[in-house]
Phi, psi and omega in degrees: 000127179288148182282149179292133173243125186224119179268137177277155177286167182292332182211161177238157179244358183208144169215155174212153188252126184225129180273142174276120178265162178305327177293347179269356185257137182262188185293343177279358175087012181226170182307125182287144181300320178296322181288337173301318175300320179296311181295322175294318177301317179301312178300317179301317179300314181298319177305308180293327177291331176294339178261004178088018181244166164247164176297334179277350179205092175257094182055040177096353184232137172283162175244158171229158174267120178275328180199171180203141176238133174222128176242118182277137181247326178200179180274152170244144186235161178303136182087343181281146175261125177266137172262119175258117179254144189218150171210140175274138183214173171053053178293142167230188188299323191248002182174204183195173170259131174257100186277137183231159172216128182246124180228150174292129182295323183284326186246353182066014177288125177289126179260316176205163174211159183172199179207153177240124177279115180257137181231135171278144183226142171282121183300323185280318184267346180063028179243165177302149182228154182293142177306125179296138178302316182298326180294309180304321183296319177292321177292319178298320177297321174297314187296319183286344180259000183276147176235151182307131173064013179247138180269124185274318179239153179216139176235126176239099186243124186291000000 
């Protein structure tokens, strides 16, 4: 099976710092692959919160994760603080990809990169829904204020 090759975008519009706790570490002494998804999921929740939304109500619509890609670049260890940078890209009628890069805050060592496929859902019909215009307005405002390799918004939530 060929390895995943994933290129990072030129800029990110959001970043948050998350510490690796002992519960995130496996018997090999490094960040467990399942726990990577937990940390990225926490960053995703914080991204939506920074825009004034919850995952259950993004401009009136809940979101679901349709797919996820992760490419590991190095190990993460207990006690390290990870900076998870994100940018929404590749919009379609019903959703988008939330691209992420996870780096050790102290060393700038890249730990992982990937993307999360986000899909909007109509709460009543339980079917896919069109990306809400108010959400797109907020994303467009983020994109126009972004600069290469510069984080526009940051959340540090304990």
